[in-house]
DRENFILUM-262379 format. One record per residue: residue number from 1; x, y, z of N, C-alpha, C in turn. Coordinates in nm, 3 decimals, always signed. Layout:
<NUM, <X, Y, Z>, <X, Y, Z>, <X, Y, Z>>
...
This chain:
<1, <+4.900, +17.628, +9.998>, <+4.993, +17.519, +9.999>, <+5.066, +17.516, +10.133>>
<2, <+5.065, +17.399, +10.197>, <+5.139, +17.382, +10.321>, <+5.261, +17.297, +10.292>>
<3, <+5.374, +17.347, +10.336>, <+5.498, +17.272, +10.321>, <+5.573, +17.277, +10.454>>
<4, <+5.643, +17.168, +10.481>, <+5.714, +17.154, +10.607>, <+5.857, +17.111, +10.578>>
<5, <+5.952, +17.183, +10.633>, <+6.093, +17.148, +10.616>, <+6.111, +17.006, +10.672>>
<6, <+6.183, +16.922, +10.597>, <+6.191, +16.782, +10.637>, <+6.327, +16.721, +10.605>>
<7, <+6.341, +16.594, +10.638>, <+6.458, +16.514, +10.609>, <+6.585, +16.578, +10.667>>
<8, <+6.694, +16.580, +10.592>, <+6.819, +16.637, +10.642>, <+6.809, +16.788, +10.666>>
<9, <+6.723, +16.855, +10.591>, <+6.703, +16.999, +10.613>, <+6.646, +17.024, +10.752>>
<10, <+6.558, +16.934, +10.798>, <+6.502, +16.947, +10.933>, <+6.608, +16.917, +11.038>>
<11, <+6.691, +16.816, +11.013>, <+6.799, +16.785, +11.107>, <+6.892, +16.905, +11.123>>
<12, <+6.915, +16.975, +11.015>, <+7.000, +17.094, +11.017>, <+6.941, +17.203, +11.108>>
<13, <+6.808, +17.211, +11.113>, <+6.742, +17.316, +11.192>, <+6.724, +17.277, +11.338>>
<14, <+6.683, +17.152, +11.364>, <+6.663, +17.110, +11.502>, <+6.795, +17.109, +11.577>>
<15, <+6.791, +17.138, +11.705>, <+6.911, +17.150, +11.788>, <+6.950, +17.015, +11.848>>
<16, <+7.019, +16.934, +11.770>, <+7.075, +16.807, +11.816>, <+7.225, +16.810, +11.785>>
<17, <+7.305, +16.869, +11.875>, <+7.446, +16.895, +11.845>, <+7.526, +16.770, +11.806>>
<18, <+7.506, +16.659, +11.876>, <+7.583, +16.539, +11.842>, <+7.544, +16.484, +11.706>>
<19, <+7.417, +16.490, +11.673>, <+7.372, +16.445, +11.540>, <+7.429, +16.537, +11.432>>
<20, <+7.435, +16.666, +11.460>, <+7.494, +16.760, +11.364>, <+7.640, +16.726, +11.338>>
<21, <+7.713, +16.695, +11.444>, <+7.855, +16.661, +11.427>, <+7.872, +16.531, +11.349>>
<22, <+7.795, +16.429, +11.385>, <+7.811, +16.299, +11.320>, <+7.770, +16.303, +11.173>>
<23, <+7.659, +16.370, +11.143>, <+7.608, +16.375, +11.006>, <+7.645, +16.504, +10.935>>
<24, <+7.753, +16.568, +10.978>, <+7.797, +16.696, +10.921>, <+7.818, +16.688, +10.770>>
<25, <+7.878, +16.580, +10.724>, <+7.905, +16.567, +10.581>, <+7.776, +16.557, +10.501>>
<26, <+7.679, +16.479, +10.549>, <+7.551, +16.466, +10.480>, <+7.473, +16.597, +10.480>>
<27, <+7.477, +16.666, +10.594>, <+7.406, +16.794, +10.605>, <+7.468, +16.899, +10.513>>
<28, <+7.601, +16.905, +10.509>, <+7.666, +17.006, +10.426>, <+7.651, +16.976, +10.277>>
<29, <+7.620, +16.852, +10.242>, <+7.602, +16.816, +10.101>, <+7.465, +16.854, +10.047>>
<30, <+7.376, +16.902, +10.134>, <+7.242, +16.941, +10.089>, <+7.254, +17.065, +10.000>>
<31, <+7.204, +17.056, +9.880>, <+7.206, +17.171, +9.790>, <+7.068, +17.233, +9.779>>
<32, <+6.964, +17.158, +9.814>, <+6.827, +17.208, +9.807>, <+6.756, +17.180, +9.939>>
<33, <+6.680, +17.276, +9.986>, <+6.600, +17.256, +10.106>, <+6.493, +17.151, +10.076>>
<34, <+6.481, +17.055, +10.166>, <+6.384, +16.947, +10.147>, <+6.256, +16.981, +10.224>>
<35, <+6.143, +16.960, +10.158>, <+6.013, +16.987, +10.217>, <+5.924, +16.863, +10.205>>
<36, <+5.834, +16.848, +10.298>, <+5.726, +16.750, +10.287>, <+5.598, +16.827, +10.260>>
<37, <+5.525, +16.785, +10.159>, <+5.394, +16.842, +10.128>, <+5.290, +16.733, +10.146>>
<38, <+5.168, +16.772, +10.178>, <+5.064, +16.676, +10.213>, <+4.967, +16.649, +10.100>>
<39, <+4.984, +16.718, +9.988>, <+4.891, +16.705, +9.877>, <+4.971, +16.695, +9.748>>
<40, <+4.933, +16.601, +9.664>, <+5.006, +16.585, +9.536>, <+5.005, +16.713, +9.452>>
<41, <+4.899, +16.790, +9.462>, <+4.889, +16.913, +9.383>, <+4.993, +17.017, +9.428>>
<42, <+5.045, +17.001, +9.550>, <+5.143, +17.096, +9.602>, <+5.287, +17.056, +9.572>>
<43, <+5.303, +16.946, +9.499>, <+5.439, +16.904, +9.467>, <+5.502, +17.008, +9.375>>
<44, <+5.624, +17.041, +9.402>, <+5.691, +17.145, +9.327>, <+5.841, +17.122, +9.330>>
<45, <+5.910, +17.188, +9.244>, <+6.056, +17.189, +9.249>, <+6.101, +17.326, +9.202>>
<46, <+6.132, +17.410, +9.294>, <+6.180, +17.543, +9.265>, <+6.329, +17.551, +9.297>>
<47, <+6.389, +17.660, +9.262>, <+6.531, +17.676, +9.295>, <+6.552, +17.659, +9.445>>
<48, <+6.636, +17.564, +9.480>, <+6.670, +17.545, +9.620>, <+6.567, +17.468, +9.700>>
<49, <+6.469, +17.404, +9.637>, <+6.365, +17.333, +9.712>, <+6.333, +17.200, +9.645>>
<50, <+6.321, +17.094, +9.726>, <+6.280, +16.963, +9.678>, <+6.161, +16.919, +9.762>>
<51, <+6.057, +16.871, +9.697>, <+5.935, +16.830, +9.769>, <+5.926, +16.678, +9.778>>
<52, <+5.882, +16.632, +9.893>, <+5.850, +16.492, +9.916>, <+5.701, +16.487, +9.950>>
<53, <+5.626, +16.403, +9.883>, <+5.482, +16.395, +9.907>, <+5.456, +16.294, +10.018>>
<54, <+5.371, +16.332, +10.113>, <+5.329, +16.241, +10.218>, <+5.176, +16.233, +10.214>>
<55, <+5.123, +16.121, +10.167>, <+4.978, +16.104, +10.159>, <+4.925, +16.021, +10.275>>
<56, <+5.014, +15.972, +10.361>, <+4.973, +15.895, +10.479>, <+4.925, +15.989, +10.590>>
<57, <+4.844, +15.936, +10.678>, <+4.805, +16.013, +10.796>, <+4.927, +16.031, +10.885>>
<58, <+4.946, +16.154, +10.929>, <+5.060, +16.186, +11.015>, <+5.009, +16.200, +11.157>>
<59, <+5.070, +16.131, +11.254>, <+5.028, +16.147, +11.393>, <+5.030, +16.295, +11.435>>
<60, <+4.950, +16.327, +11.534>, <+4.925, +16.467, +11.571>, <+5.051, +16.546, +11.603>>
<61, <+5.153, +16.484, +11.658>, <+5.275, +16.559, +11.691>, <+5.382, +16.548, +11.583>>
<62, <+5.344, +16.517, +11.461>, <+5.439, +16.499, +11.353>, <+5.478, +16.628, +11.281>>
<63, <+5.393, +16.727, +11.289>, <+5.419, +16.855, +11.221>, <+5.414, +16.967, +11.323>>
<64, <+5.499, +17.067, +11.308>, <+5.497, +17.180, +11.401>, <+5.543, +17.307, +11.331>>
<65, <+5.530, +17.415, +11.402>, <+5.574, +17.546, +11.355>, <+5.687, +17.592, +11.446>>
<66, <+5.800, +17.627, +11.386>, <+5.914, +17.676, +11.463>, <+5.957, +17.808, +11.402>>
<67, <+5.950, +17.913, +11.480>, <+5.984, +18.048, +11.435>, <+5.902, +18.086, +11.312>>
<68, <+5.775, +18.047, +11.310>, <+5.685, +18.083, +11.201>, <+5.699, +18.001, +11.074>>
<69, <+5.781, +17.896, +11.078>, <+5.804, +17.812, +10.961>, <+5.760, +17.669, +10.992>>
<70, <+5.691, +17.606, +10.897>, <+5.650, +17.468, +10.915>, <+5.770, +17.375, +10.907>>
<71, <+5.776, +17.280, +11.000>, <+5.886, +17.183, +11.004>, <+5.831, +17.052, +11.060>>
<72, <+5.884, +16.941, +11.013>, <+5.843, +16.813, +11.069>, <+5.905, +16.799, +11.208>>
<73, <+5.838, +16.726, +11.295>, <+5.891, +16.703, +11.429>, <+6.013, +16.611, +11.421>>
<74, <+6.095, +16.610, +11.525>, <+6.208, +16.516, +11.526>, <+6.163, +16.371, +11.511>>
<75, <+6.043, +16.339, +11.559>, <+5.991, +16.203, +11.549>, <+5.970, +16.164, +11.402>>
<76, <+5.903, +16.250, +11.326>, <+5.879, +16.222, +11.184>, <+6.010, +16.229, +11.106>>
<77, <+6.097, +16.321, +11.143>, <+6.227, +16.332, +11.078>, <+6.305, +16.202, +11.094>>
<78, <+6.296, +16.138, +11.211>, <+6.364, +16.011, +11.235>, <+6.317, +15.905, +11.135>>
<79, <+6.187, +15.898, +11.113>, <+6.132, +15.801, +11.018>, <+6.176, +15.834, +10.875>>
<80, <+6.171, +15.963, +10.840>, <+6.211, +16.003, +10.705>, <+6.358, +15.969, +10.679>>
<81, <+6.443, +15.995, +10.777>, <+6.585, +15.967, +10.758>, <+6.614, +15.817, +10.764>>
<82, <+6.532, +15.741, +10.834>, <+6.547, +15.596, +10.835>, <+6.529, +15.539, +10.694>>
<83, <+6.443, +15.600, +10.617>, <+6.424, +15.559, +10.478>, <+6.549, +15.587, +10.395>>
<84, <+6.614, +15.697, +10.427>, <+6.731, +15.742, +10.351>, <+6.860, +15.672, +10.396>>
<85, <+6.871, +15.641, +10.525>, <+6.993, +15.584, +10.582>, <+6.985, +15.432, +10.586>>
<86, <+7.100, +15.368, +10.604>, <+7.100, +15.223, +10.628>, <+7.068, +15.200, +10.777>>
<87, <+7.056, +15.074, +10.816>, <+7.015, +15.042, +10.953>, <+7.116, +15.092, +11.056>>
<88, <+7.244, +15.086, +11.024>, <+7.346, +15.129, +11.120>, <+7.341, +15.281, +11.142>>
<89, <+7.327, +15.357, +11.035>, <+7.314, +15.502, +11.049>, <+7.186, +15.537, +11.124>>
<90, <+7.080, +15.461, +11.103>, <+6.954, +15.488, +11.171>, <+6.966, +15.462, +11.321>>
<91, <+7.036, +15.356, +11.358>, <+7.060, +15.329, +11.500>, <+7.141, +15.441, +11.562>>
<92, <+7.245, +15.485, +11.493>, <+7.328, +15.595, +11.543>, <+7.245, +15.722, +11.557>>
<93, <+7.164, +15.752, +11.456>, <+7.078, +15.870, +11.463>, <+6.986, +15.862, +11.584>>
<94, <+6.924, +15.748, +11.605>, <+6.835, +15.732, +11.720>, <+6.907, +15.756, +11.851>>
<95, <+7.025, +15.701, +11.864>, <+7.103, +15.722, +11.987>, <+7.141, +15.868, +12.005>>
<96, <+7.176, +15.935, +11.897>, <+7.214, +16.077, +11.907>, <+7.094, +16.165, +11.939>>
<97, <+6.976, +16.132, +11.885>, <+6.856, +16.210, +11.916>, <+6.816, +16.193, +12.062>>
<98, <+6.840, +16.075, +12.118>, <+6.798, +16.044, +12.255>, <+6.910, +16.068, +12.357>>
<99, <+7.013, +16.138, +12.318>, <+7.128, +16.158, +12.407>, <+7.112, +16.284, +12.493>>
<100, <+7.206, +16.300, +12.582>, <+7.222, +16.422, +12.662>, <+7.358, +16.481, +12.624>>
<101, <+7.362, +16.567, +12.523>, <+7.491, +16.609, +12.467>, <+7.578, +16.689, +12.562>>
<102, <+7.517, +16.750, +12.665>, <+7.596, +16.832, +12.756>, <+7.621, +16.762, +12.889>>
<103, <+7.607, +16.631, +12.892>, <+7.636, +16.555, +13.013>, <+7.513, +16.522, +13.096>>
<104, <+7.540, +16.466, +13.212>, <+7.433, +16.411, +13.297>, <+7.331, +16.515, +13.342>>
<105, <+7.370, +16.640, +13.350>, <+7.280, +16.742, +13.402>, <+7.201, +16.812, +13.292>>
<106, <+7.227, +16.778, +13.170>, <+7.152, +16.835, +13.057>, <+7.018, +16.763, +13.044>>
<107, <+6.923, +16.832, +12.988>, <+6.792, +16.769, +12.968>, <+6.794, +16.693, +12.835>>
<108, <+6.720, +16.585, +12.834>, <+6.708, +16.503, +12.714>, <+6.598, +16.563, +12.628>>
<109, <+6.624, +16.586, +12.500>, <+6.525, +16.651, +12.413>, <+6.416, +16.556, +12.369>>
<110, <+6.449, +16.430, +12.351>, <+6.352, +16.332, +12.303>, <+6.392, +16.196, +12.362>>
<111, <+6.294, +16.116, +12.395>, <+6.323, +15.986, +12.456>, <+6.295, +15.873, +12.358>>
<112, <+6.353, +15.759, +12.387>, <+6.330, +15.641, +12.305>, <+6.182, +15.604, +12.305>>
<113, <+6.116, +15.614, +12.420>, <+5.974, +15.577, +12.427>, <+5.888, +15.673, +12.344>>
<114, <+5.923, +15.801, +12.340>, <+5.850, +15.896, +12.255>, <+5.867, +15.860, +12.107>>
<115, <+5.990, +15.828, +12.069>, <+6.015, +15.787, +11.930>, <+5.940, +15.658, +11.897>>
<116, <+5.944, +15.563, +11.988>, <+5.878, +15.435, +11.964>, <+5.727, +15.453, +11.951>>
<117, <+5.667, +15.532, +12.039>, <+5.523, +15.559, +12.030>, <+5.487, +15.620, +11.895>>
<118, <+5.566, +15.716, +11.850>, <+5.539, +15.781, +11.723>, <+5.556, +15.683, +11.607>>
<119, <+5.662, +15.605, +11.608>, <+5.688, +15.510, +11.499>, <+5.574, +15.409, +11.490>>
<120, <+5.523, +15.364, +11.603>, <+5.410, +15.270, +11.602>, <+5.285, +15.336, +11.542>>
<121, <+5.262, +15.463, +11.574>, <+5.145, +15.536, +11.521>, <+5.159, +15.567, +11.372>>
<122, <+5.279, +15.569, +11.321>, <+5.305, +15.612, +11.183>, <+5.308, +15.495, +11.086>>
<123, <+5.222, +15.400, +11.104>, <+5.218, +15.284, +11.014>, <+5.198, +15.328, +10.870>>
<124, <+5.273, +15.266, +10.780>, <+5.260, +15.295, +10.638>, <+5.355, +15.400, +10.586>>
<125, <+5.423, +15.472, +10.674>, <+5.519, +15.574, +10.628>, <+5.646, +15.507, +10.578>>
<126, <+5.702, +15.563, +10.474>, <+5.829, +15.513, +10.423>, <+5.935, +15.532, +10.531>>
<127, <+6.004, +15.426, +10.565>, <+6.107, +15.431, +10.669>, <+6.058, +15.382, +10.804>>
<128, <+5.929, +15.360, +10.819>, <+5.873, +15.319, +10.948>, <+5.930, +15.186, +10.995>>
<129, <+5.940, +15.090, +10.906>, <+5.989, +14.957, +10.945>, <+6.135, +14.964, +10.992>>
<130, <+6.218, +15.033, +10.917>, <+6.360, +15.044, +10.955>, <+6.375, +15.122, +11.086>>
<131, <+6.295, +15.227, +11.103>, <+6.300, +15.305, +11.227>, <+6.263, +15.215, +11.346>>
<132, <+6.161, +15.133, +11.327>, <+6.118, +15.041, +11.434>, <+6.228, +14.942, +11.467>>
<133, <+6.291, +14.886, +11.364>, <+6.400, +14.790, +11.387>, <+6.517, +14.857, +11.459>>
<134, <+6.549, +14.978, +11.420>, <+6.663, +15.049, +11.480>, <+6.637, +15.081, +11.627>>
<135, <+6.513, +15.110, +11.661>, <+6.482, +15.147, +11.799>, <+6.506, +15.033, +11.898>>
<136, <+6.516, +14.912, +11.850>, <+6.550, +14.800, +11.940>, <+6.689, +14.819, +11.999>>
<137, <+6.775, +14.893, +11.930>, <+6.914, +14.910, +11.972>, <+6.945, +15.050, +12.024>>
<138, <+6.847, +15.135, +12.027>, <+6.866, +15.273, +12.074>, <+6.855, +15.275, +12.227>>
<139, <+6.942, +15.351, +12.290>, <+6.942, +15.367, +12.435>, <+6.921, +15.515, +12.469>>
<140, <+6.851, +15.539, +12.577>, <+6.831, +15.676, +12.625>, <+6.955, +15.724, +12.701>>
<141, <+6.969, +15.855, +12.707>, <+7.061, +15.924, +12.798>, <+7.209, +15.903, +12.773>>
<142, <+7.250, +15.886, +12.650>, <+7.394, +15.879, +12.623>, <+7.455, +16.015, +12.657>>
<143, <+7.572, +16.013, +12.719>, <+7.636, +16.138, +12.762>, <+7.744, +16.184, +12.667>>
<144, <+7.778, +16.107, +12.567>, <+7.885, +16.149, +12.477>, <+7.864, +16.090, +12.340>>
């Protein structure tokens, strides 16, 4: 069984300080770790774990391993959270993911064009349409 940490649980793990601050209340309200599984047979609900089934094809950079644990990429996480959030929260999330939290000299972790390319490739995923709409208003390189 392959499972990948996803949704708000993934946001909690990825290092996006401004997103952590803005969505602190949502992240702290998580009582169960959220996972994405790729096969219906792997759906489960154990103590502290909630599974989301993804039967769509996932673009090649949608899943990764971080410290030996499967986790969805920030790109796929953006689409998953777009399904969960309203359009305004999705726009804010996009801007926070594409920001430079430590100022002009910090490196940007993810760009709007990377997110847009992934969202276009992820046709059929829940949240894809809202993510695409939100990206029209997302700007790169916010410093605060």
